[in-house]
N, C-alpha and C positions, 0 to 999 in steps of 0.2 A: 462588264462595267464600261460606261461611256468614258472616252478620253476627254480631257478638258478641251473646250472649244471656244471659239470667239466669232463674232460676226461684225462685219463692218457696218456701221450705222450712219447713213447719210441723212442729215437734217437740212433741208433747203430753207434758207432764210426768207421767210415771209413775214408779213406784219401780224403780230400777236393781237388777237382781239382784246379789248380792254376789260372783258369780264369772262368768267368761266362758263362755258355752255355745258350743262350737265347732260349725261347720256339719258336717252329716253327708252324705256322698256317697250319692246314690240308686243302687240296684242296676240299675234299669231304664235303658235308653238312651232319653233324651228329646231328644237332639240338643244339649243344653246342655253347654258346656265349663266345668265348675266345678272350680276348684282349691281343695282344702280341706286343713286341717291333718290330719296323720296322727298319731293319738294314740300309735301305736307308736314314733314317732320324735320325742318331745317334746324329746329332746336328740340331735341327729344325730351328735355327736362320739362315735365308737365306741371309739377306743383312742388311747393316747399311747405312742409307742415311743422310748425313750432311745437316742440315737446318739452320734456324736462331738461335739467342741466346735465351736460356730458352724456348724451345718449351713446350707448355702447353696442349692445346686442339687439338683434331684430329677427322676428320670425312671423310666418303667415299661419293663421288658424283656418284650415279649410272647413271647419265645422260651422263657424259663424261669419267667415269672410273678413275678419278683422286682422290687423297687423299689430303685434305687440313689440314695444320698444323699451328696453331697460335703460333707466336714467341713473348712471353710476353715482353722480354727486348728490342727487336728491332722494336716493334710496326708494325709488318707486318705478312703476311700469306704466307707460302711456299706451292707451288702446286707440288705434286709428281705424275708423270705419271705412267701408268701401268708397264712401264719398270724400275720403281724405280729410276728415275732421277728427279731432281727439274727442272721444265719447266717454272716456273714463281714465282715471289715474288710480292705480292700485299700489298701496304700500307693500314693499317686499323687505328683504333683509338688508344688511349693510353692504354697500357697493355692489349692486346687482350687475353682473357682466353679461351673461349669456342667457338666451331664452330658446325654448324648443316646444313644439306642439306635439302632443301624443294623440294620434288619430284613433287609437284604440279606445281610450276613455274620455276623450275630449278635453283633457286637462292641459294646461300650459305650465311648463317647468322653468323656474328661474334660478340660475346659479348665482349665489351671493358670495362674492369673492371675500368680503370683509368679515362675514359672520360664519363662514365655513359650513354653509348649509344650502339646501335647495328648497325654495318655496313652491308649493303646488297651488295653482290657481284653477278653480273649477270653471265649467262653462258659464256659471252665473256671475263670474267675476270676483269671487271671494277666495281668500287664501285659506285653504282647508287643511294644510299641513306644512310643517317645516322639517325637513329630513337632514340630519347631520351627515356630512360626507367627509372627504379628506380636507387637506389644508389648501386654501385659496383656490376654489373651483373656478375655472375660466371658460369652459365650453361644455355643451351638451349635445346629444344626438338621440333620436328615437329609432329603435329597431322594430320595424313593423312585423318582422317574422315572429319574434318572441314577446313583443310588447314591453321590452325593457327600455329604461333610460340609462345612457352611459354618460358619466360625468368625468371630465378631465380635471384632475386636481394638480395645479401647476407647482405647488410647493412641496407636495408629498410624493410626486413622481409616480402617481398611480391613477387608475380609472375605477371609480365606484359604479357598480351596477345596481340600479334600483328596479326591482321587479314591478309588474303591473299592479301588485297589491300595495306598493309603497314601502316594501321591505328591502334592505340592502342584502343582496345575495352574494356579491363578490367584491373584492378589492384587488385589481390586477396591476402588478408592477409593470411600468412601461419605461420609456426613455426619460431624459432629463427635461423637466419643466414642460409637461404636456399642456398645450394651449388651444388645440383645435381637434375636433372629432367629427366624423361623418359616417353614416351607414351606407353600405353598398348593397342595394337590393338585388343585384345580380348574383353575388356569391354569398350574401349573408354576413360578410365580414364587417368589422368596425375598423376604421382607419384613424389613427391618432397621430397628430403632428407634434413632435417633440422639439420645442423651440430651442432648448439648451443643448441637444445632441445632434441637431441637423439631420433628423431621420423621421421615418414614419413607422409606428408599430402597427402590425396587422393582427387583430383579435378575431379568432374564428367564432362561429356560432356556439361552440362549446366553451367560450371564454378562455381560450388558450392563445398565447402569443405564437403565431405560426410563421411570422416573417418580420424582418426589420429592413426597411428600404431607405437608403441614403438619398436625400434630396438636396435642395439648395440651403442657403444660410438662413438660420432662424425661421423655420417654417411656422406659420400661424393658422391661417384658414384652410379648411378642407371641404371639398364638395364632390359629390358623385354625379356623373353625367349619365342619365338613363338612356340617352340616345346612342352613345358609343361604348358604354360600359367602363369608361375611364374614370380615374379619380384625379382631381386637380388640387394641387397644394400651392398655396400662396407663400412664397419665401420672402419674408420681410427684409432680411439683410442683404439679399442678392438681387432684389428688384426683378424677380421673375417668377414664373409658375411652372412647377414640375408636373408633367403628365404621366401618371402611372397606368400602364396598360392592363388588360385582363390577365396577362401572364405575370404581373407583379414587377415588371421592369419599367424604367424610365424611357418612354417612347418619344418624348419631346420636352424641350425647355423653351418657354415662351417669355420673351422680355415684355414687361409691362411698365407701369409707372413707378414712382418712388415709394418704397415701403409698403408693398401690397399687404393687406390685412385680411379683410373679410372676402368671402368668395361664395358664389351660388350659381346653380345651373337653372337656366330658363328652358323648360320643356316645350314652351310655345314656339320659340324660334331656334332652339338647339344651341344657343350661345351660352358661354360662361361669362359672368360679370365679376370683376375684381375691383374692390375698393382700395384705392391707393392713398394711404394715410398721409404720405409725405408730399404728394403732388396735387391733392385736392381734386381728384378725378376718378373716373371708373373706366377701366379697360374692358373692352368687349372682345372676347376670343371666340372665333367661329369654330364650327365642328372640325375644320381642317387645321386647327391650332394656329390661326393667324389673328393678330389683333386687327380687327376691322373697324373699330371706332374707339375714340376716347372722349368721354363725356364729362365736362366740368360739373362738379356738384358743390356741396358746402365745404366747410373747413374741417380738415382732419377726418375724413370718412373712415369708419371702422367696420360696422356691420352691413351686410347686404342680404336681401331676401327676395325671393320670387313669389309673386302672388298669382296663383293659378286661376283665381277667379276672374281677374281683369287683365292678366298678362303683363302687369306692370312690375317694375323692379323698385324696391324700396331700399334707400341707403341712409344709414344712421350717421349723421355728421357730428362727431364728438366735439369739435371745436366751435361750431356755430349753433349748437343746441337745436337742431332741426333735422327733418328727414326729407331727402330729395326723392321725388317720384319720377322714374324714367319710363317713357312709353315703350311699347313693344318694338317700334320701328326706330332704327338708328341709321344715320348717314354712314355709308361705307365706301371704301375705295372699291371701284368696280372691278370685278373679275370676270373674264370671258373664257369659257372652255374652248379649246382648240384641239389640234391633233396630239399625237403621242410625243413627249419630250421636245417641246418647242425650245429652240436655242437662239434663233436670230430673228430680228424684227427690222422692217424698213417702212418708211412713209412714202406714199406716192402722191406728190403734190398735184399731179394732173387730175386724178379722180377723188382724192381725199381718203383713199383706202389705206389700211395697214396690212402689210404682208408678213406672215409668220412662217418661218421654215421649221417644220416638224421633223426633227432628226429621227424619231422612232417610227414614224408612219409613212415616211417617204412622200410627203405632200406639203403643200403650202396652204395655210388658212388665210382667207381674205376677209378682213374685218371692215365693214362699211362705216361711214361716218355716224350711223345711228347706233353703233356699238354692238352689232350682232355679226356673226359669221355669215357672210353673204355667199361664199363659195369655198370649195376645197379643190385645189388643183394638184393632180398627180404629177410628180417630177421624177428626177433620177433617184439613185440610191444614196441614202443618208445625206439629205440636204443640210448644209451647215451655214452657208452665207447667203445673204440676199441684199440687193441694192436696186435703186430706181434710176433709170436713165431719162433725165428730163429732156434730152434731145429728141428721142423717138417715142417716149412714153412707155417703154417696155420695162419689165421687171426681170432681173437676172438672178439666177439661183445657182450657187456653187454646190455641186453634188459630190461630196467627199468620197463616197463608195464607188461611183461609176465614172470618175475622172472626167466629168464634163460639166457644162453650164447649160441649164435649161432657160429658155427665153420665153417669158409669158407676156403676151400682148395686152393692150389696154382692154381687149374684149374678154380677158381671162382665159385664153387658150395658150397652150405650149406650141410656139411656132418654130422652134429650133432647139436642137441639142448640140452644143459645140464642144468637141474634144479639146481638153487643155492638158496641164501637167498632172502629176500624181497627187492625189488627195487635196483637191482644192478646198480651201477653208473660208476665204473671205473675198469680197469684191469691192471695187471703188469705181465711181464714174468720174471721168475727167471732162469737165465742162469746157475746157480749152480746146481739146481736139475731138471730143465726142466719143472717145474710146472707153472700153471697160477694161480694168486691170484686175487680174485674178491671182491671189496668193496661193501657190501650190506648196503645201507644207511637206509633202513627201518627196518632191523633186527639187526643192530649194531654189525655186525660180518664180517669176511672175509672168503670166501669159497676158498679152495685150490683144484684145478683141476690137476690131474696127467697127464702125457703124454699119458696115455691110455684113457683119457676122463672121468675119475671117480672123484667124489668129495671125497677126502681122509681126509679132516679136515674142521671144521668150528670153527674159532678162534674169541672169543669175544674181541672187541676193544672198543673205546670210542663211544660217541653219534654221530650218523649221519655220518659214514665214507663216504667220497666222492672222495678223491684223494688217489692214491696209486702208489708207485714206488719201484724199486729194486736197491739196492746199491751193485754194483759189487765189491766194495772194501772190504766190510766186510760180504757180503752175506745176509744182513738183508733186510726185507721188511718194508717200512715206509708208514703209513696210516694217512691221514689228516682227523681228526674228526671234522666236521663242527659245531656240536652242543655242543661239550665240549671244543672247542678252544685249542686242543692239537694234538700231533702226537704220535701214538702208534708205537713201534718198535718191530717187530717180528723177532726172531732169526731163523737160519736155522733149529733148532729143533722145530719150531712152538710154541715157548714160547714168551710171552710179557716180554721183558727184560728192557724196559724203556717207560716212558710216558713223553713227552717233551711239555711244555706249549709254545704256539706261539701266533700269533695275533688273531683277532676276526674273526670267521667263516672261518677257513682255507679250501681252495678248491683244486686248482691245486697243484701238487707236482712233482718235477723232481730231478734226480740225475745228478750231474756234475762230469763226470769222469776225468776232468782236474784237479780239486782241491779236489775231494772227498767229497764236500759239498752236502747237500740236500737243495733245494729251495722250499719254501712253500708260495703260493699266498694266502694272507688273504683278503677274499672277502669284509668284512665290516670295515677293518681298513686301507685299501688302502696302504698296504705295503707287503713286502716279508720278511719272516724270513729265515735266513741262518743258517742251523744246520751243525756244523763242524763234522769231523769224531770222535771227542770225545763225541758227543751226546749233546753238548751245543749250545744254540743260540748264534752264534758268531757275528751276525750283523742283523740289521733290515733296509731294504732299502725302502725308500718312492718311490712309483710308481704312476700310474694314478688312475682313479676312478673305483672302483670295479674290482680289478684284479681277473682273473679266471683261464686262462690256462697258463701253464709253459712248456718250453722245453729247452734243452741244445743243443747248436750248437758246435759240436766237431771240426768244421773247424776253427772257430775263437775264441773259448773258451767263447763265450758270452751266457747269458741266456735270452730268450725272454719271456715276460709276456704280455698276452692280457688283456687289461683293458676294461671290458665289457661296462660300461657306458661312459667311456672317448673316445671310438672309436679310440684308438691308441694302439700301442705296445711299451712297455718299453724295452730297451736293457740294460742289466746289464753286466758290464765287470767283469773279474776275480777278480778285486779289490773291487767288491761289490759297485760300483757306477753306476748310470744311465748315460750312455754315449750317448744315442740317444733315440728319440721318433719318431716312424713311425706313421704318422697321416693318418688314413684311413676313419674316419668320421662316422662310423656306428657301430652297436652292434657287438661285437667280443666275441668268446668263445674259442674253442679248437685251439691248435697250435702244429705243429710238424716240425722237421728238417729232410730234405732229404739229407742224406750224399752222395747220388749219384751225385746230381747236385749242392749241396750247398745251395739250396733254403729253405725258410721258408714258410710253408703253414698255413693259418689262416682261420678258419671257421667263416662265417658271416651269422648267422641265419636270419638277417633282410632282406637281399636281396637274400637269397638262393644261395649264391656264396661262393667260396673259393678264397681268395687273395693269390697271389704268390709274395713273397718279395725276391728280389735278394740281398743277403747280401753283396756281394763284388762288388763295382763299382769304376770307376775312378773319383777322385775328384782332380781338378787342380786349383791351385792358381797362378795367374799371376800378377806381380807387375809392376808399372810404377812410375817414379820419382826418383829412386835411380841412382847414378853414376854407370857406367858399372864396374862390378867386385866386387861391395860391397855385403857382405853377409847379408842375411835377413832370418827370422825364422817364421815358423808357428807352433803353438802348438794346437793340436786337439786330443781329446780322451786320454789325459795324455801323449801323445808322441810329441816330438819336432822334426821338420824337418827343414833343412836349405839348402840354395843354394846361389851361387854367380851369377847365371843366372836369367832370368826374370820369370821362372816358377818352381813350385814345384808340382809334380804329386804324389798322394797318393792313394793306394788301400784302399777304405773305405767302411764299411758296410752301408746298407740303414739306414736312420734315420735322426733325427734332432740333429745337433752337435753344440756345442759352440766352438769357436776358438779364438785365440789371435795371433797378429802379432807384430813383432818388427824388428829392424835393429841393426847391431853391431856398428853403429856409433851414437854418441851423437848429431851429426849434423842433423840427419834425423829422422822423426817419421811418423808412418802411420796416414793418415787422420782419419781413424777409426781403433782403436787399437784392437777391439774385435767385435765379432758378432756371428751370428748363420747361419748355412746353412742346408737346407733340401736336403738330398741326396735320391732321389727316381727315378733316371734314370740311364742308363748305363754310362752317362757322365755328370758331373756337374762342372761348371766353376765359380770361384769367382775372381773378379777383386779387387786388392789391390793398393791403391794410397799412395805414400810417398811424404812428403813435408819437406823442411828444418825445423829443430827443432825450436819451438817458445818458447818464455819466456813471462811470464805474467807481464804486466805493469799496476800498479794501480795508478789512479788519485784520491786522497782523498781530499774532500772539507770540509771546515769549514766556518761558518759565514752566510750561507743561512738559511732562515726560513725552518722548516720541510715541506717536500712535494714540494719544489721548484725545477722545472726541470732545469738542466744545461747540457752542452754538451762539449765534447772534440773532435776535429778533428785532426787525425794523418794521414799525407800524403793523404789527400782527403777523408778519411773514418771517418764518424762521428758516435759516440756513445753517447747516452743521457741517463740520469737517474735522480732519485730524491735522490740517495745516491751516493756511490762510482762508478767509471767507470773503466772498465778493457779492455785491449787490449792484444792479443797474437801476438807477433812480432818476426821475426828472427833477427839475429845480424845485426846491422847497425845504422846509425844516421837518425833520423826522425824529421821533423818539426811538431809542434803542435800548436793549438790555442784553447782558452777557451772562452766560451760565455754562457749566461744564457737567460732564457725566460723572465726575468723581467728586466726592464730598471732602477730599483732602486738600483741595486747592481753591483759592478764591481770586477773582479778578481785581485788578487795581481800581476799576470803575465798573460797578455792576449795572448802572443805568445812567443815561444822559440823553442829550439831543445833539443832532448833527445837521448842518445846513449845506445843501447842494446849491451852488450858484455858478453854473456854466463851466464847471470843471470837476474832474474826479479828485479824490483825496484818499489819504491813508490814515487810519486811526490805529494807534498802538495800544494793545491790551496786554498788560503783564500779569501773570499769575504767580502767586506765592502759596506755599503750603500753609494750611490753617493750623495754628498751634493753640494749645490749651495749657492752663497753669497746673503744674504738678507741685503740690505743696508737701514738704517733708518736715515733720515736727520731731524733735528729740526730747526725751526725758531722761533724767538720771545723771546728767553732767553738771558739775559745779558751774555756776554762772561765769561766763566769759571763756569757758574752755573751748579750744579749737576742735572742730570735727569736720569731716569731709564726706561728700557723697559722690560716687562715680556712677554716671548714667550712660549706658551704651558706649563705655570707654572714655568718656569725658568727665574729669574730676572737678567738683565745685567745693569750696571751703567756706565755713562760716564759724563765727563765735557766738552767734545768736541761737536761740532755741528753735529756730525754724529756717527753712531755705525754700524759696519759690523759683521754680524753673519753667521754661517754655518748651513744651514738647508736642510733637504731632500725634495723630491717631496711630494706634498700634501697640504692640507689646514691647515694653522697654525693660532692659536688664539693669539692675542697680545693686550697689554694695555701699554700706555705711560703716565708717570706722573713726575711732579717736584713740590717740596714743594712751595706753595704759588701761583701756576700758574694753569691755566685751559688748558687741552690738547684737541686738536681736535680729538685725537684717544684714548679716555679713554678706549674703548673696541672695537676691530676691528678684521677682518680676512684678511688674504692674502693667495694667492694660488701660489705655485711654481710648474711649469710643464716643467721640462727639461731645465731651463735657470735661470740666476740670476734675482733678483727682487729688486725693490726700493720702499720705502714707505717714504713719507714726512709728518711730524707732525708739527703743529703750536701751540705755547704756547701763552697765553695772561693773563693779570692780571684780577682779578675779578673786576666788575664795581665799587664797593665801596671802594676799597683798595687804600691807598696813594701810590704814586710812591716810591719805595724803593731807599735808597741811592745806588749810584753805588758802587759796591763791591770794586773797586780800591780806592775810597775815604775812605771807612771804613779802609782799610789797612793803608792809610797815617795817619789818625787820631790816630789809635792805635800805630803807630810808634812814633808819636809826644808825646803821653802820656808816652810811655816807656822812651823816651829821657829826658823829663822833670823830671821824677822820678829819673833818674840817676844823673842829675845835682844837684837836691835838696839833694840827699844823699851825694854828694861830699862836698857841703857847710857845712853840719852838721859835717862831719868828720874833716874839716879844723878848724872849731871853737873849737872843743874839744881839738885839739892839742895846741891851744893857751892858 
């Protein structure tokens, strides 16, 4: 296993050309595999075809050359001819999602998510059958070996197998929420992406589950690559693609756009195309599992299919109701095959060549300005560092294994081998004195080689010096000591004048002539220390995983850092912030800037190649939805651009950038106010949509039991919740209605109107239980007799022959009583179910009790007694007066 290495990268500050000069492919066969941009396809998007509403699934029919697109919202299938025109629209089931072609019988199968069946379309374009399957079918695949169709049923967690005769032969239980399925012609297996359980079920030709493979988060699309036998799985939730090898293990994970959904293999060019639903583009993955292009398509792309007839890729754009057609040629970041395990790169300003030290093959590859390997120079054992001497035009190579430095003249010949310390790892050229400084990691010192080729000094530094650079501002040499976590500063008089603590295991180091700072890549702390001209660490910049190589780009003032394990390059602006990440997907080491053409060269020891990054490209934003002449703004890389037209074009470095969008009117806002864009082609386009500004309306409920579902409908749009409900609406007056899932509660206002006028608002909705009249009638009591009714523990009293109570739906327990009487409903139940109810109760005397006086008679007797008493009292008073 190779030890971590670093290379000193010297970038001579020359004038950057104002435009990018693309590499040109050589006509002669030199054995170099150079992928270069094709000027004829600066925009690979060939056509856009309008189809139905919410296109979802897409498939190619090799029998007639047509492409079939399922339109989820219009319940039909659009048929696109080879001339990219819609030649038919075929009704299918409810919410057709997926579509697949059966090469055995020429039929097209459509999975209808809403009607739980599969429609079969014959070659004549007629629906000849509808086959019931599981719940909510989402994906289909055709198995050419047995002629079966496999249907992934997302809500019943199984796969239905439809035989060639149209009969269901199996229902196979898989993971949770299967949503993608693909057939592997190499081993005959079926691969099922289980969205809910983050894994892939593998079904053998005998329809048995033979493996379950964990992948990324929320896997959706699946595709089989006939070129390398791998299976590619688009992980919607983790923004990457899992690559399953022939052995059934994950051999790679490739970062792509936001929310990857559909995926397909292009057998014409060997690439895999991934539709990124969240970033409105398609990632193109090469056979080496590197994203080599990102192509902007329509809004919310879902399905992707390869057309073997014309070599095009068709992408179903769910949000813009169209299909994007991508040509076979894509602009790619150039890759150049070199020797074994390239680790270091340097630019020769004298002849315009790039020199690459190949650690594993003990040689140096010379890449000419035309982008091809012009020579291979044999040097010492295990070359690790390389630098250019602008004084004499030579190239110096540090040979780790043979403890010497090879000197390559401008003619491409090794003219000397100079013995230095133990394990030399990196070199730097001192333009002040014309000497070469060599960091010897094994002997903890720096050898100084004069212009005459003699070692004139050996300067002790810290432990394990690996990186070294020259500061043209103060004439000092800076040495990154990996074992002592610091940087030694050597003055022009060859004295150690400072030791500066940095991060953990410093490796690469570079001088920025724009701001005079030194940038140190800290291998084990995943950051870069920025040393100011005063010798202090002025900033620490977080970068990717295991940063190793560093170089300064004098054309745009940025610093480029290769992240060995992260497989990407961090771009640091002069403000010491990471403004971009260039994703390459493999192990990276040395990096160098070519001031002649403005490109960045990155050594990739994993694939024995060098990547060429074009730093300056055209990034164009185009808006829709704003009134003509209204100003809008794009902020990217700390800079704000504005326009009153529909487009903003920006010269932008390669990389992954965050951006934000706004308008100068409070009446309009972008549908998506911010996002990210991967710039890795000569031209990148971002579509921005504006809509009238919306305000939040809150409907706040009280009175419902916790967890009760209720809903509000505003202008035909319904939102439901078990808590508060929100709408975002533009200015205007809207009708609304309120309802709930339970029949026992009613809202205080069931329907009304609400006005939006430049601000949000809250509408209170109170619910109360619905009550019905429970009427209880009595018979058998003398008029005016008191009687009582107890309902659910609450007692009500009456002297009338009836009693009306308000009660809710449900069963109620009641008892009826009156003193001295027997009730026919001493204890009873009654059930109220959405209407009023009546109960009749009869009273009677006990069998042994005498009939009571009528109550009216009692009142008369009492009145008589009171009158007699009054007369007697009057007589007594009269007598006393006499």
